[in-house]
DSSP file (Angstrom, degrees, kcal/mol; ACC not computed):
  #  RESIDUE AA STRUCTURE BP1 BP2  ACC     N-H-->O    O-->H-N    N-H-->O    O-->H-N    TCO  KAPPA ALPHA  PHI   PSI    X-CA   Y-CA   Z-CA
    1    1 A M              0   0    0      0, 0.0     2,-0.1     0, 0.0     3,-0.1   0.000 360.0 360.0 360.0 128.1   12.8  -23.5   10.6
    2    2 A A        -     0   0    0      1,-0.1     2,-0.1   124,-0.1   132,-0.0  -0.392 360.0-104.9 -67.8 143.1   11.9  -21.0    8.0
    3    3 A K        -     0   0    0     -2,-0.1     2,-0.3   131,-0.0    -1,-0.1  -0.427  32.6-149.4 -70.6 143.6   14.7  -19.3    6.2
    4    4 A Q        -     0   0    0     -2,-0.1     2,-0.5   121,-0.1   121,-0.2  -0.831  16.9-119.3-109.3 149.5   15.5  -15.7    7.1
    5    5 A L  E     -A  124   0A   0    119,-2.9   119,-2.4    -2,-0.3     2,-0.4  -0.805  35.7-172.3 -83.5 126.5   17.0  -13.0    4.9
    6    6 A V  E     +A  123   0A   0     -2,-0.5     2,-0.4   117,-0.2   117,-0.2  -0.988   9.4 174.7-127.3 126.5   20.3  -11.9    6.4
    7    7 A I  E     -A  122   0A   0    115,-2.6   115,-2.7    -2,-0.4     2,-0.4  -0.998   7.4-169.3-132.3 132.0   22.4   -9.0    5.1
    8    8 A T  E     -A  121   0A   0     -2,-0.4     2,-0.4   113,-0.2   113,-0.2  -0.962   5.1-179.3-122.2 139.0   25.5   -7.6    6.7
    9    9 A R  E     -A  120   0A   0    111,-2.7   111,-3.0    -2,-0.4     2,-0.6  -0.997  22.0-140.2-139.1 132.4   27.3   -4.4    5.8
   10   10 A E  E     -A  119   0A   0     -2,-0.4     2,-0.4   109,-0.2   109,-0.2  -0.829  24.8-163.7 -89.6 124.6   30.5   -2.8    7.1
   11   11 A L  E     -A  118   0A   0    107,-3.2   107,-2.6    -2,-0.6     2,-1.9  -0.910  22.7-132.7-113.7 136.9   30.0    0.9    7.5
   12   12 A H  S    S+     0   0    0     -2,-0.4   105,-0.1   105,-0.2   107,-0.0  -0.463  78.0  85.3 -87.3  66.9   32.8    3.4    8.0
   13   13 A A  S    S-     0   0    0     -2,-1.9    -2,-0.2   105,-0.0   105,-0.1  -0.973  86.0 -89.3-159.4 151.0   31.2    5.2   10.9
   14   14 A P    >>  -     0   0    0      0, 0.0     4,-2.0     0, 0.0     3,-0.6  -0.326  38.3-115.8 -66.8 151.1   31.1    4.7   14.6
   15   15 A R  H 3> S+     0   0    0    102,-0.3     4,-2.8     1,-0.2     5,-0.2   0.851 112.4  58.1 -55.9 -41.1   28.3    2.6   16.0
   16   16 A E  H 3> S+     0   0    0      1,-0.2     4,-2.1     2,-0.2    -1,-0.2   0.887 108.5  46.3 -60.8 -39.1   26.6    5.5   17.9
   17   17 A L  H <> S+     0   0    0     -3,-0.6     4,-2.1     2,-0.2    -1,-0.2   0.909 111.6  50.5 -69.9 -41.8   26.3    7.5   14.7
   18   18 A V  H  X S+     0   0    0     -4,-2.0     4,-0.7     1,-0.2    -2,-0.2   0.926 112.7  47.2 -62.5 -43.5   24.9    4.6   12.7
   19   19 A F  H >X S+     0   0    0     -4,-2.8     3,-1.0     1,-0.2     4,-0.9   0.916 109.3  55.3 -62.2 -42.5   22.3    3.9   15.5
   20   20 A K  H >X S+     0   0    0     -4,-2.1     3,-0.8     1,-0.3     4,-0.8   0.893 103.8  52.6 -59.3 -42.1   21.4    7.6   15.6
   21   21 A V  H 3< S+     0   0    0     -4,-2.1    -1,-0.3     1,-0.3    -2,-0.2   0.649 111.2  48.5 -74.5 -11.4   20.6    7.8   11.8
   22   22 A W  H << S+     0   0    0     -3,-1.0    -1,-0.3    -4,-0.7    -2,-0.2   0.597 114.2  47.2 -90.0 -16.1   18.2    4.8   12.3
   23   23 A S  H << S+     0   0    0     -4,-0.9     2,-0.4    -3,-0.8    -2,-0.2   0.397  99.3  67.0-113.6   2.1   16.5    6.4   15.4
   24   24 A E    >X  -     0   0    0     -4,-0.8     4,-2.3     1,-0.1     3,-0.9  -0.991  68.4-142.2-129.6 129.2   15.8   10.0   14.3
   25   25 A V  H 3> S+     0   0    0     -2,-0.4     4,-2.3     1,-0.3     5,-0.2   0.837  99.1  58.8 -60.7 -37.5   13.2   10.8   11.6
   26   26 A E  H 34 S+     0   0    0      1,-0.2    -1,-0.3     2,-0.2     4,-0.2   0.837 111.9  42.4 -64.4 -29.9   15.2   13.7   10.1
   27   27 A H  H X> S+     0   0    0     -3,-0.9     3,-1.9    -7,-0.2     4,-0.6   0.927 110.9  54.1 -76.9 -48.4   18.0   11.3    9.4
   28   28 A L  H >X S+     0   0    0     -4,-2.3     4,-2.7     1,-0.3     3,-1.2   0.870 101.7  59.9 -54.0 -39.3   15.8    8.4    8.1
   29   29 A K  H 3< S+     0   0    0     -4,-2.3    10,-0.3     1,-0.2    -1,-0.3   0.705 100.9  57.1 -63.7 -18.7   14.2   10.7    5.6
   30   30 A K  H <4 S+     0   0    0     -3,-1.9    -1,-0.2    -4,-0.2    -2,-0.2   0.663 127.7   4.3 -87.7 -17.1   17.7   11.3    4.0
   31   31 A W  H << S+     0   0    0     -3,-1.2   124,-0.2    -4,-0.6    -2,-0.2   0.611  92.5 108.9-141.5 -22.2   18.6    7.7    3.2
   32   32 A W     <  +     0   0    0     -4,-2.7     7,-0.0    -5,-0.2   120,-0.0  -0.328  63.7  28.7 -69.7 144.2   15.8    5.1    4.0
   33   33 A G  S    S-     0   0    0    115,-0.0   121,-0.1     3,-0.0     3,-0.1  -0.248  95.7 -29.7 107.3 173.5   14.0    3.3    1.2
   34   34 A P  S >  S-     0   0    0      0, 0.0     3,-1.8     0, 0.0   114,-0.1  -0.266  73.7 -92.3 -63.2 147.4   14.5    2.2   -2.4
   35   35 A V  T 3  S+     0   0    0      1,-0.2     3,-0.1   112,-0.2   116,-0.1  -0.350 111.2  24.7 -58.7 134.6   16.8    4.2   -4.6
   36   36 A G  T 3  S+     0   0    0      1,-0.3     2,-0.3    -3,-0.1    -1,-0.2   0.270  93.9 113.8  94.5 -11.0   14.9    6.9   -6.6
   37   37 A L    <   -     0   0    0     -3,-1.8     2,-0.4    21,-0.1    -1,-0.3  -0.685  51.3-151.5 -92.9 149.3   12.0    7.3   -4.1
   38   38 A T  E     -B   57   0A   0     19,-2.1    19,-2.8    -2,-0.3     2,-0.2  -0.921  18.0-111.4-121.4 146.9   11.5   10.5   -2.2
   39   39 A F  E     +B   56   0A   0     -2,-0.4    17,-0.2   -10,-0.3     3,-0.1  -0.501  35.4 163.8 -75.5 140.0    9.9   11.0    1.2
   40   40 A G  E    S+     0   0A   0     15,-2.9     2,-0.3     1,-0.5    -1,-0.2   0.580  70.1  16.8-107.7 -81.3    6.6   12.8    1.5
   41   41 A Y  E     +     0   0A   0     14,-0.2    14,-2.8     2,-0.0    -1,-0.5  -0.735  65.6 167.0 -97.1 141.8    5.2   12.1    5.0
   42   42 A A  E     +B   54   0A   0     -2,-0.3     2,-0.4    12,-0.2    12,-0.2  -0.893   5.2 171.4-155.6 127.1    7.3   10.7    7.9
   43   43 A K  E     -B   53   0A   0     10,-2.5    10,-2.6    -2,-0.3     2,-0.4  -0.999  11.1-166.9-136.3 133.6    6.5   10.4   11.6
   44   44 A L  E     +B   52   0A   0     -2,-0.4     2,-0.5     8,-0.2     8,-0.2  -0.979  19.4 179.0-128.9 129.5    8.6    8.5   14.1
   45   45 A D        -     0   0    0      6,-2.1     2,-1.5    -2,-0.4    25,-0.2  -0.858  23.2-161.4-121.7  90.5    7.8    7.4   17.7
   46   46 A F        +     0   0    0     -2,-0.5    -2,-0.0   -23,-0.2     6,-0.0  -0.573  48.5  92.1 -87.0  86.9   11.1    5.6   18.5
   47   47 A R  S >  S-     0   0    0     -2,-1.5     3,-3.1    25,-0.0    23,-0.3  -0.955  90.0 -69.4-162.0 158.4   10.3    3.4   21.5
   48   48 A P  T 3  S+     0   0    0      0, 0.0    23,-0.2     0, 0.0     3,-0.1  -0.387 128.8  19.1 -56.1 129.5    9.1   -0.2   22.0
   49   49 A G  T 3  S+     0   0    0     21,-3.9    22,-0.1     1,-0.3    -3,-0.1   0.274 104.3 123.7  88.5 -10.0    5.5   -0.2   20.8
   50   50 A G    <   -     0   0    0     -3,-3.1    20,-2.3    20,-0.1     2,-0.4  -0.219  52.8-129.4 -80.2 173.4    6.2    3.0   18.8
   51   51 A L  E     - C   0  69A   0     18,-0.2    -6,-2.1    -3,-0.1     2,-0.6  -0.964  14.5-160.1-131.6 138.2    5.7    3.5   15.1
   52   52 A F  E     +BC  44  68A   0     16,-2.3    16,-2.2    -2,-0.4     2,-0.4  -0.979  26.8 179.8-109.5 113.0    7.6    4.8   12.1
   53   53 A H  E     +BC  43  67A   0    -10,-2.6   -10,-2.5    -2,-0.6     2,-0.3  -0.957   7.9 164.7-118.3 130.9    5.0    5.6    9.5
   54   54 A Y  E     -BC  42  66A   0     12,-2.5    12,-2.4    -2,-0.4     2,-0.4  -0.962  29.6-149.2-148.0 159.5    6.0    7.0    6.1
   55   55 A Q  E     - C   0  65A   0    -14,-2.8   -15,-2.9    -2,-0.3     2,-0.3  -0.998  17.5-174.3-130.1 134.9    5.0    7.8    2.6
   56   56 A M  E     -BC  39  64A   0      8,-3.0     8,-2.8    -2,-0.4     2,-0.4  -0.922  13.4-140.7-126.5 153.6    7.4    7.8   -0.4
   57   57 A S  E     -BC  38  63A   0    -19,-2.8   -19,-2.1    -2,-0.3     6,-0.2  -0.937   9.2-138.1-117.9 138.9    6.8    8.7   -4.0
   58   58 A M    >   -     0   0    0      4,-3.0     3,-2.6    -2,-0.4   -21,-0.1  -0.465  38.6 -99.1 -81.5 162.5    8.2    7.0   -7.1
   59   59 A P  T 3  S+     0   0    0      0, 0.0    -1,-0.1     0, 0.0   -22,-0.1   0.806 125.5  55.7 -54.0 -30.0    9.5    9.2  -10.0
   60   60 A D  T 3  S-     0   0    0      2,-0.1     3,-0.1     1,-0.0    -3,-0.0   0.441 123.8-104.1 -83.9   2.6    6.1    8.7  -11.8
   61   61 A G  S <  S+     0   0    0     -3,-2.6     2,-0.1     1,-0.3    -1,-0.0   0.309  71.6 146.2  95.4  -9.1    4.2   10.0   -8.7
   62   62 A T        -     0   0    0     -5,-0.1    -4,-3.0     1,-0.1    -1,-0.3  -0.406  41.9-136.3 -62.4 134.0    3.0    6.7   -7.5
   63   63 A E  E     -C   57   0A   0     -6,-0.2     2,-0.4    -2,-0.1    -6,-0.2  -0.697  18.2-169.1 -95.9 147.3    2.8    6.7   -3.7
   64   64 A M  E     -C   56   0A   0     -8,-2.8    -8,-3.0    -2,-0.3     2,-0.3  -0.999   6.0-160.5-131.7 129.8    3.9    3.9   -1.4
   65   65 A W  E     +C   55   0A   0     21,-0.4    21,-1.7    -2,-0.4     2,-0.3  -0.856  16.3 168.1-108.6 146.7    3.2    3.8    2.3
   66   66 A G  E     -CD  54  85A   0    -12,-2.4   -12,-2.5    -2,-0.3     2,-0.3  -0.949  13.1-161.6-149.0 169.5    5.0    1.8    4.9
   67   67 A R  E     -CD  53  84A   0     17,-2.3    17,-2.1    -2,-0.3     2,-0.4  -0.996  10.9-155.2-153.4 152.1    5.5    1.3    8.6
   68   68 A F  E     -CD  52  83A   0    -16,-2.2   -16,-2.3    -2,-0.3     2,-0.5  -0.981   9.8-159.8-118.5 138.8    7.7   -0.1   11.3
   69   69 A V  E     -CD  51  82A   0     13,-2.3    13,-2.5    -2,-0.4     2,-0.4  -0.991  23.3-132.2-114.8 121.1    6.4   -1.1   14.7
   70   70 A F  E     + D   0  81A   0    -20,-2.3   -21,-3.9    -2,-0.5    11,-0.3  -0.580  29.8 173.1 -81.4 127.9    9.2   -1.3   17.2
   71   71 A E  E     +     0   0A   0      9,-3.1     2,-0.3    -2,-0.4    10,-0.2   0.827  69.1   3.6 -95.7 -44.4    9.4   -4.4   19.4
   72   72 A E  E     - D   0  80A   0      8,-1.6     8,-3.2   -24,-0.1     2,-0.4  -0.999  56.5-170.1-149.1 139.8   12.7   -3.9   21.2
   73   73 A I  E     + D   0  79A   0     -2,-0.3     6,-0.2     6,-0.2    -3,-0.0  -0.979   5.6 178.8-135.0 122.0   15.4   -1.2   21.3
   74   74 A V  E >>  - D   0  78A   0      4,-3.2     3,-2.7    -2,-0.4     4,-2.5  -0.951  43.3-113.1-117.7 105.9   18.8   -1.6   22.9
   75   75 A P  T 34 S-     0   0    0      0, 0.0   -59,-0.1     0, 0.0     4,-0.1  -0.061  92.0  -5.5 -48.1 131.1   20.6    1.7   22.3
   76   76 A N  T 34 S+     0   0    0      1,-0.1     3,-0.1   -60,-0.1   -57,-0.1   0.463 134.4  59.9  65.4   5.4   23.6    1.4   20.0
   77   77 A E  T <4 S+     0   0    0     -3,-2.7    34,-2.3     1,-0.3     2,-0.3   0.697 103.8   2.6-125.6 -45.2   23.2   -2.4   19.9
   78   78 A K  E  <  -DE  74 110A   0     -4,-2.5    -4,-3.2    32,-0.2     2,-0.4  -0.997  37.8-171.6-156.6 142.6   19.9   -3.6   18.5
   79   79 A I  E     -DE  73 109A   0     30,-2.3    30,-2.9    -2,-0.3     2,-0.5  -0.987  11.8-168.0-132.0 125.1   16.5   -2.6   17.0
   80   80 A V  E     +DE  72 108A   0     -8,-3.2    -9,-3.1    -2,-0.4    -8,-1.6  -0.964  21.3 160.3-112.8 125.7   13.8   -5.2   16.5
   81   81 A F  E     -DE  70 107A   0     26,-2.2    26,-3.5    -2,-0.5     2,-0.5  -0.981  37.7-133.8-145.3 155.4   10.9   -4.1   14.4
   82   82 A H  E     -DE  69 106A   0    -13,-2.5   -13,-2.3    -2,-0.3     2,-0.3  -0.942  29.3-164.8-105.9 124.9    8.0   -5.4   12.3
   83   83 A N  E     +DE  68 105A   0     22,-2.7    22,-2.3    -2,-0.5     2,-0.3  -0.862  15.3 157.4-115.9 153.1    7.7   -3.7    8.9
   84   84 A A  E     -D   67   0A   0    -17,-2.1   -17,-2.3    -2,-0.3     2,-0.2  -0.981  46.6 -95.6-157.5 157.9    4.8   -3.8    6.5
   85   85 A F  E     -DF  66  93A   0      8,-0.5     8,-2.3    18,-0.4   -19,-0.3  -0.540  55.0-170.7 -68.8 152.7    3.3   -1.9    3.7
   86   86 A S  E     - F   0  92A   0    -21,-1.7   -21,-0.4     6,-0.3     6,-0.2  -0.883  23.7-115.7-141.6 172.7    0.6    0.4    5.1
   87   87 A D    >   -     0   0    0      4,-1.6     3,-1.7    -2,-0.3   -21,-0.1  -0.435  52.3 -85.8 -96.7-178.2   -2.3    2.6    4.3
   88   88 A K  T 3  S+     0   0    0      1,-0.3   -22,-0.1    -2,-0.2   -35,-0.0   0.745 129.3  55.2 -62.5 -23.3   -2.4    6.4    5.1
   89   89 A E  T 3  S-     0   0    0      2,-0.1    -1,-0.3   -36,-0.0   -36,-0.0   0.527 120.3-106.7 -87.9  -6.5   -3.7    5.6    8.6
   90   90 A G  S <  S+     0   0    0     -3,-1.7     2,-0.3     1,-0.3    -2,-0.1   0.570  70.1 143.6  93.1   9.7   -0.7    3.3    9.4
   91   91 A N        -     0   0    0      1,-0.1    -4,-1.6   -25,-0.0    -1,-0.3  -0.636  58.0-106.2 -81.1 139.5   -2.6   -0.1    9.2
   92   92 A A  E     -F   86   0A   0     -2,-0.3     2,-0.3    -6,-0.2    -6,-0.3  -0.430  45.5-179.4 -64.3 135.6   -0.7   -3.0    7.7
   93   93 A V  E     -F   85   0A   0     -8,-2.3    -8,-0.5    10,-0.2     3,-0.1  -0.925  32.2 -89.9-134.0 159.9   -1.9   -3.8    4.2
   94   94 A R        -     0   0    0     -2,-0.3     2,-0.1     1,-0.1     5,-0.1  -0.349  51.5 -96.0 -66.0 147.5   -0.9   -6.4    1.5
   95   95 A A    >   -     0   0    0      6,-0.4     3,-0.6     3,-0.4     6,-0.2  -0.431  26.2-137.1 -63.2 136.3    1.8   -5.5   -0.9
   96   96 A A  T 3  S+     0   0    0      1,-0.2     3,-0.2    -2,-0.1    -1,-0.1   0.784  99.1  58.8 -66.6 -26.9    0.3   -4.2   -4.2
   97   97 A F  T 3  S+     0   0    0      1,-0.3     2,-0.3     2,-0.0    -1,-0.2   0.732 120.6   4.0 -81.6 -21.4    2.7   -6.3   -6.3
   98   98 A N    X   -     0   0    0     -3,-0.6     3,-1.6     1,-0.1    -3,-0.4  -0.847  51.9-145.7-166.4 127.7    1.8   -9.8   -5.0
   99   99 A E  T 3  S+     0   0    0     -2,-0.3     4,-0.1     1,-0.3    -1,-0.1   0.655 100.6  62.7 -68.5 -15.3   -0.8  -11.1   -2.5
  100  100 A N  T 3  S+     0   0    0      2,-0.1    37,-0.3    32,-0.1    -1,-0.3   0.481  73.2 108.8 -89.9  -2.1    1.6  -13.8   -1.4
  101  101 A F  S <  S-     0   0    0     -3,-1.6    -6,-0.4    -6,-0.2    32,-0.1  -0.617  86.3-100.6 -70.7 131.3    4.1  -11.3    0.0
  102  102 A P        -     0   0    0      0, 0.0    -7,-0.1     0, 0.0    -1,-0.1  -0.143  20.3-130.1 -56.5 146.3    3.9  -11.6    3.8
  103  103 A L  S    S+     0   0    0     24,-0.2   -18,-0.4     1,-0.2     2,-0.4   0.907  89.2  17.1 -63.1 -43.3    1.8   -9.0    5.6
  104  104 A E        -     0   0    0     23,-0.4    23,-2.4   -20,-0.1     2,-0.4  -0.984  62.9-156.6-136.1 146.4    4.5   -8.3    8.1
  105  105 A I  E     -EG  83 126A   0    -22,-2.3   -22,-2.7    -2,-0.4     2,-0.6  -0.976  14.2-143.2-118.6 130.6    8.3   -9.0    8.4
  106  106 A R  E     -EG  82 125A   0     19,-3.0    19,-1.8    -2,-0.4     2,-0.4  -0.856  23.8-168.7 -94.4 122.5   10.1   -9.2   11.8
  107  107 A N  E     -EG  81 124A   0    -26,-3.5   -26,-2.2    -2,-0.6     2,-0.5  -0.903  16.3-160.6-115.4 139.3   13.5   -7.7   11.5
  108  108 A V  E     -EG  80 123A   0     15,-2.8    15,-2.1    -2,-0.4     2,-0.5  -0.981  12.8-168.9-117.0 118.5   16.4   -7.8   13.9
  109  109 A L  E     -EG  79 122A   0    -30,-2.9   -30,-2.3    -2,-0.5     2,-0.4  -0.931   4.9-170.5-110.1 122.9   19.0   -5.1   13.3
  110  110 A T  E     -EG  78 121A   0     11,-2.7    11,-2.0    -2,-0.5     2,-0.5  -0.897  11.7-156.7-118.8 149.1   22.3   -5.3   15.2
  111  111 A F  E     - G   0 120A   0    -34,-2.3     2,-0.5    -2,-0.4     9,-0.2  -0.979  13.6-179.8-124.2 115.1   25.1   -2.8   15.4
  112  112 A E  E     - G   0 119A   0      7,-2.1     7,-3.6    -2,-0.5     2,-0.4  -0.974  19.6-140.4-120.5 127.9   28.6   -4.1   16.3
  113  113 A E  E     + G   0 118A   0     -2,-0.5     2,-0.3     5,-0.2     5,-0.2  -0.687  25.2 171.0 -85.9 136.0   31.6   -1.8   16.6
  114  114 A H  E >   - G   0 117A   0      3,-2.9     3,-1.7    -2,-0.4    -2,-0.0  -0.854  69.5 -27.9-148.6 108.4   34.9   -3.1   15.2
  115  115 A D  T 3  S-     0   0    0     -2,-0.3     3,-0.1     1,-0.3    -2,-0.0   0.886 125.1 -47.7  53.0  45.5   38.0   -0.8   14.9
  116  116 A G  T 3  S+     0   0    0      1,-0.3    -1,-0.3  -104,-0.0     2,-0.2   0.456 122.8 101.6  78.5  -0.1   35.9    2.4   14.6
  117  117 A K  E <   - G   0 114A   0     -3,-1.7    -3,-2.9  -105,-0.1     2,-0.5  -0.704  67.9-127.5-108.8 165.2   33.6    0.8   11.9
  118  118 A T  E     -AG  11 113A   0   -107,-2.6  -107,-3.2    -2,-0.2     2,-0.8  -0.962   5.2-151.3-118.0 129.1   30.1   -0.6   12.4
  119  119 A I  E     -AG  10 112A   0     -7,-3.6    -7,-2.1    -2,-0.5     2,-0.5  -0.883  20.3-165.4 -94.7 111.3   29.1   -4.0   11.3
  120  120 A L  E     -AG   9 111A   0   -111,-3.0  -111,-2.7    -2,-0.8     2,-0.4  -0.869   8.0-178.1-101.1 125.3   25.3   -3.7   10.6
  121  121 A T  E     -AG   8 110A   0    -11,-2.0   -11,-2.7    -2,-0.5     2,-0.5  -0.990   7.9-172.3-126.9 130.1   23.4   -6.9   10.2
  122  122 A I  E     +AG   7 109A   0   -115,-2.7  -115,-2.6    -2,-0.4     2,-0.4  -0.984   5.4 178.9-118.2 129.5   19.7   -7.2    9.4
  123  123 A S  E     +AG   6 108A   0    -15,-2.1   -15,-2.8    -2,-0.5     2,-0.3  -0.998  12.6 167.3-128.6 134.5   17.9  -10.5    9.6
  124  124 A G  E     +AG   5 107A   0   -119,-2.4  -119,-2.9    -2,-0.4   -17,-0.2  -0.987  14.4 169.0-149.5 155.1   14.3  -10.8    8.9
  125  125 A G  E     - G   0 106A   0    -19,-1.8   -19,-3.0    -2,-0.3  -121,-0.1  -0.981  42.8 -75.9-159.1 161.4   11.5  -13.2    8.2
  126  126 A P  E     - G   0 105A   0      0, 0.0     2,-0.5     0, 0.0     3,-0.3  -0.218  37.1-132.8 -63.1 147.1    7.7  -13.2    7.9
  127  127 A L  S    S-     0   0    0    -23,-2.4   -23,-0.4     1,-0.2   -24,-0.2  -0.872  84.4 -11.4 -96.2 131.7    5.4  -13.1   10.9
  128  128 A H  S    S+     0   0    0     -2,-0.5    -1,-0.2     1,-0.2     2,-0.2   0.848  93.5 175.4  51.0  42.3    2.6  -15.7   11.0
  129  129 A A        -     0   0    0     -3,-0.3    -1,-0.2     1,-0.1     2,-0.1  -0.482  29.9-128.1 -83.5 148.0    3.2  -16.6    7.3
  130  130 A T     >  -     0   0    0     -2,-0.2     4,-2.4     1,-0.1     5,-0.2  -0.377  36.3-102.2 -75.8 169.1    1.4  -19.2    5.4
  131  131 A E  H  > S+     0   0    0      1,-0.2     4,-2.6     2,-0.2     5,-0.2   0.903 125.3  52.0 -61.4 -40.3    3.6  -21.7    3.5
  132  132 A A  H  > S+     0   0    0      2,-0.2     4,-2.3     1,-0.2    -1,-0.2   0.892 110.0  48.6 -63.5 -39.8    2.9  -19.9    0.3
  133  133 A E  H  > S+     0   0    0      2,-0.2     4,-2.7     1,-0.2    -2,-0.2   0.912 111.7  48.9 -67.2 -42.1    3.9  -16.5    1.8
  134  134 A Q  H  X S+     0   0    0     -4,-2.4     4,-2.5     2,-0.2    -2,-0.2   0.928 112.6  48.4 -63.0 -44.5    7.1  -18.1    3.2
  135  135 A Q  H  X S+     0   0    0     -4,-2.6     4,-2.0     2,-0.2    -2,-0.2   0.912 112.7  47.8 -62.7 -42.2    8.0  -19.6   -0.2
  136  136 A F  H  X S+     0   0    0     -4,-2.3     4,-0.9   -36,-0.2    -2,-0.2   0.926 110.4  52.3 -64.8 -43.2    7.3  -16.3   -1.9
  137  137 A F  H >< S+     0   0    0     -4,-2.7     3,-1.1   -37,-0.3    -2,-0.2   0.935 110.9  47.2 -55.9 -48.5    9.4  -14.4    0.6
  138  138 A E  H >< S+     0   0    0     -4,-2.5     3,-1.4     1,-0.3     4,-0.2   0.847 106.6  57.8 -64.0 -33.9   12.3  -16.8    0.0
  139  139 A S  H 3< S+     0   0    0     -4,-2.0     3,-0.3     1,-0.2     4,-0.3   0.698 102.8  56.6 -68.4 -17.1   11.9  -16.5   -3.7
  140  140 A M  T <X S+     0   0    0     -3,-1.1     4,-3.2    -4,-0.9     5,-0.3   0.381  73.5 105.0 -93.9   2.7   12.4  -12.7   -3.3
  141  141 A F  H <> S+     0   0    0     -3,-1.4     4,-2.9     1,-0.2     5,-0.2   0.900  81.0  47.5 -54.0 -47.0   15.8  -13.0   -1.5
  142  142 A D  H  > S+     0   0    0     -3,-0.3     4,-2.1    -4,-0.2    -1,-0.2   0.937 115.5  45.2 -60.8 -46.3   17.8  -11.9   -4.6
  143  143 A S  H  > S+     0   0    0     -4,-0.3     4,-2.6     1,-0.2    -2,-0.2   0.907 114.7  47.8 -63.2 -43.1   15.5   -8.9   -5.2
  144  144 A M  H  X S+     0   0    0     -4,-3.2     4,-3.1     2,-0.2     5,-0.3   0.873 109.3  53.7 -68.8 -36.3   15.5   -7.9   -1.5
  145  145 A N  H  X S+     0   0    0     -4,-2.9     4,-2.2    -5,-0.3    -1,-0.2   0.923 111.6  46.2 -59.9 -43.3   19.3   -8.2   -1.3
  146  146 A E  H  X S+     0   0    0     -4,-2.1     4,-2.1    -5,-0.2    -2,-0.2   0.923 113.9  48.1 -64.6 -44.5   19.5   -5.8   -4.3
  147  147 A G  H  X S+     0   0    0     -4,-2.6     4,-2.2     1,-0.2    -2,-0.2   0.936 114.4  44.2 -62.8 -48.4   17.0   -3.5   -2.7
  148  148 A F  H  X S+     0   0    0     -4,-3.1     4,-3.3     1,-0.2     5,-0.2   0.859 108.9  59.6 -65.4 -33.5   18.7   -3.4    0.7
  149  149 A G  H  X S+     0   0    0     -4,-2.2     4,-1.9    -5,-0.3    -2,-0.2   0.932 108.1  44.4 -58.2 -45.7   22.0   -3.0   -1.1
  150  150 A G  H  X S+     0   0    0     -4,-2.1     4,-2.0     2,-0.2    -2,-0.2   0.903 114.4  49.2 -64.8 -42.2   20.8    0.2   -2.7
  151  151 A T  H  X S+     0   0    0     -4,-2.2     4,-2.2     1,-0.2    -2,-0.2   0.922 112.4  47.6 -63.0 -44.3   19.3    1.4    0.6
  152  152 A F  H  X S+     0   0    0     -4,-3.3     4,-2.6     2,-0.2    -1,-0.2   0.806 107.3  56.6 -70.7 -28.1   22.5    0.6    2.5
  153  153 A D  H  X S+     0   0    0     -4,-1.9     4,-2.4    -5,-0.2    -1,-0.2   0.920 108.9  47.5 -62.3 -42.9   24.5    2.4   -0.3
  154  154 A Q  H  X S+     0   0    0     -4,-2.0     4,-2.4     2,-0.2    -2,-0.2   0.897 111.3  51.0 -63.9 -40.1   22.4    5.5    0.4
  155  155 A L  H  X S+     0   0    0     -4,-2.2     4,-2.8     2,-0.2    -2,-0.2   0.931 109.7  49.6 -61.0 -46.3   23.0    5.0    4.2
  156  156 A E  H  X S+     0   0    0     -4,-2.6     4,-1.9     1,-0.2    -2,-0.2   0.917 112.4  46.9 -61.3 -44.5   26.8    4.8    3.6
  157  157 A A  H  X S+     0   0    0     -4,-2.4     4,-1.8     1,-0.2    -1,-0.2   0.903 113.0  49.8 -63.4 -41.3   26.8    8.0    1.5
  158  158 A Y  H  X S+     0   0    0     -4,-2.4     4,-1.7     1,-0.2    -2,-0.2   0.913 107.4  53.7 -64.9 -42.7   24.6    9.7    4.1
  159  159 A L  H  X S+     0   0    0     -4,-2.8     4,-1.7     1,-0.2    -1,-0.2   0.897 108.0  51.0 -59.1 -40.6   26.9    8.7    6.9
  160  160 A K  H  X S+     0   0    0     -4,-1.9     4,-0.7     1,-0.2    -1,-0.2   0.900 109.1  51.7 -61.8 -40.1   29.9   10.2    5.0
  161  161 A S  H  < S+     0   0    0     -4,-1.8    -1,-0.2     1,-0.2    -2,-0.2   0.810 116.4  38.4 -69.6 -29.6   28.0   13.4    4.6
  162  162 A V  H  < S+     0   0    0     -4,-1.7    -1,-0.2     1,-0.1    -2,-0.2   0.620 113.5  53.5 -97.2 -13.6   27.2   13.8    8.3
  163  163 A S  H  <        0   0    0     -4,-1.7    -2,-0.2    -5,-0.2    -1,-0.1   0.470 360.0 360.0 -99.5  -1.3   30.4   12.5    9.8
  164  164 A G     <        0   0    0     -4,-0.7    -3,-0.1    -5,-0.1    -4,-0.1   0.470 360.0 360.0  72.3 360.0   32.6   15.0    7.8
């Protein structure tokens, strides 16, 4: 069995609010993505088979496009999506930084309520990966943990700002 990246974060917000900020584009634009990047384009069709397609800019002006394709949505409980780097048209493309980074990653995001807090867990792994792609993905765990850590820090700050 191929190893999955698993990250869990306790958020000081009710589950319904945490789910909402994952499911509405105006919220996603405020916190999703690597620290320091800003949203340009973002379009969300939040339903199974739907697409979240977005463009972000780095401080030096370099653009990055990405997409999620939603596989399964259980309101306030689970979102399953495939994410990938993309082109402007929303087609999955190889990561610019390494040809061995998998084309698509399947992520399972769960939301568990516990004493008014939400336990958010994301687990993900490559879809249809070669052995080289799986090995490269696993070699990136530390970097991806750091990246998701920054993204989830932004999520936590955003949740505080919208929950008063």
